[in-house]
C-alpha positions as CSV (number, residue, x, y, z in Angstrom):
1,M,0.0,0.0,0.0
2,T,1.3,3.4,-0.9
3,H,0.1,6.9,0.2
4,R,-0.8,7.6,-3.5
5,D,-3.2,4.7,-3.7
6,P,-4.8,4.4,-0.2
7,T,-7.4,2.1,1.1
8,Y,-10.1,4.0,2.9
9,V,-11.9,3.1,6.2
10,E,-15.1,4.5,7.6
11,V,-14.9,6.4,10.9
12,T,-17.7,8.2,12.8
13,V,-16.4,11.4,14.4
14,E,-17.4,14.8,15.6
15,I,-16.2,17.7,13.5
16,L,-14.8,20.4,15.8
17,H,-13.2,22.8,13.3
18,E,-12.7,23.1,9.5
19,T,-10.2,24.9,7.3
20,E,-9.6,24.8,3.6
21,E,-7.0,22.1,4.0
22,A,-8.1,20.0,7.1
23,I,-10.7,19.1,9.6
24,K,-10.2,18.8,13.4
25,I,-12.2,15.9,14.7
26,F,-13.0,14.3,18.0
27,D,-12.7,10.5,17.7
28,Y,-14.8,8.5,20.2
29,F,-12.7,5.4,19.7
30,S,-9.4,7.0,20.7
31,E,-11.1,9.7,22.8
32,E,-8.7,12.3,21.3
33,E,-8.8,15.3,18.9
34,H,-6.9,15.0,15.6
35,W,-6.3,17.1,12.6
36,I,-7.0,15.2,9.4
37,P,-5.9,16.6,6.0
38,L,-8.7,16.8,3.5
39,S,-6.4,15.3,1.0
40,Q,-6.6,12.0,3.0
41,I,-10.4,12.0,3.2
42,E,-12.3,10.4,0.3
43,F,-15.7,11.8,1.4
44,I,-17.6,13.1,4.4
45,T,-21.2,12.3,5.2
46,R,-22.6,14.8,7.7
47,D,-25.5,14.5,10.1
48,G,-27.6,17.5,9.3
49,H,-28.6,18.1,12.9
50,S,-25.2,18.0,14.7
51,N,-21.5,18.1,14.2
52,Y,-21.3,14.3,13.8
53,A,-20.1,12.9,10.6
54,T,-18.9,9.7,9.0
55,I,-15.6,10.1,7.2
56,H,-13.9,7.8,4.7
57,V,-10.3,8.4,5.6
58,A,-7.1,6.8,4.2
59,E,-6.3,3.7,6.3
60,W,-2.7,4.6,6.9
61,I,-3.5,7.9,8.6
62,A,-6.4,6.3,10.5
63,K,-3.9,3.8,12.0
64,K,-1.3,6.5,12.6
65,K,-3.8,8.7,14.5
66,G,-5.3,5.7,16.4
67,L,-8.7,6.0,14.8
68,I,-8.8,2.2,14.2
């Protein structure tokens, strides 16, 4: 697996902050906050009524950040 051709995993998170290049999330699995580059996210499915979202994130960064 390379960073140029990632496998994606699904993670449910709370989005705390967003910039043009990254999102800051709270992950309930690791119970930590993390910045995730948007370049490593395949897509985001947002809950329209809260800050919760399901993100499809590159597996390598999910492992590195302790999200899985």
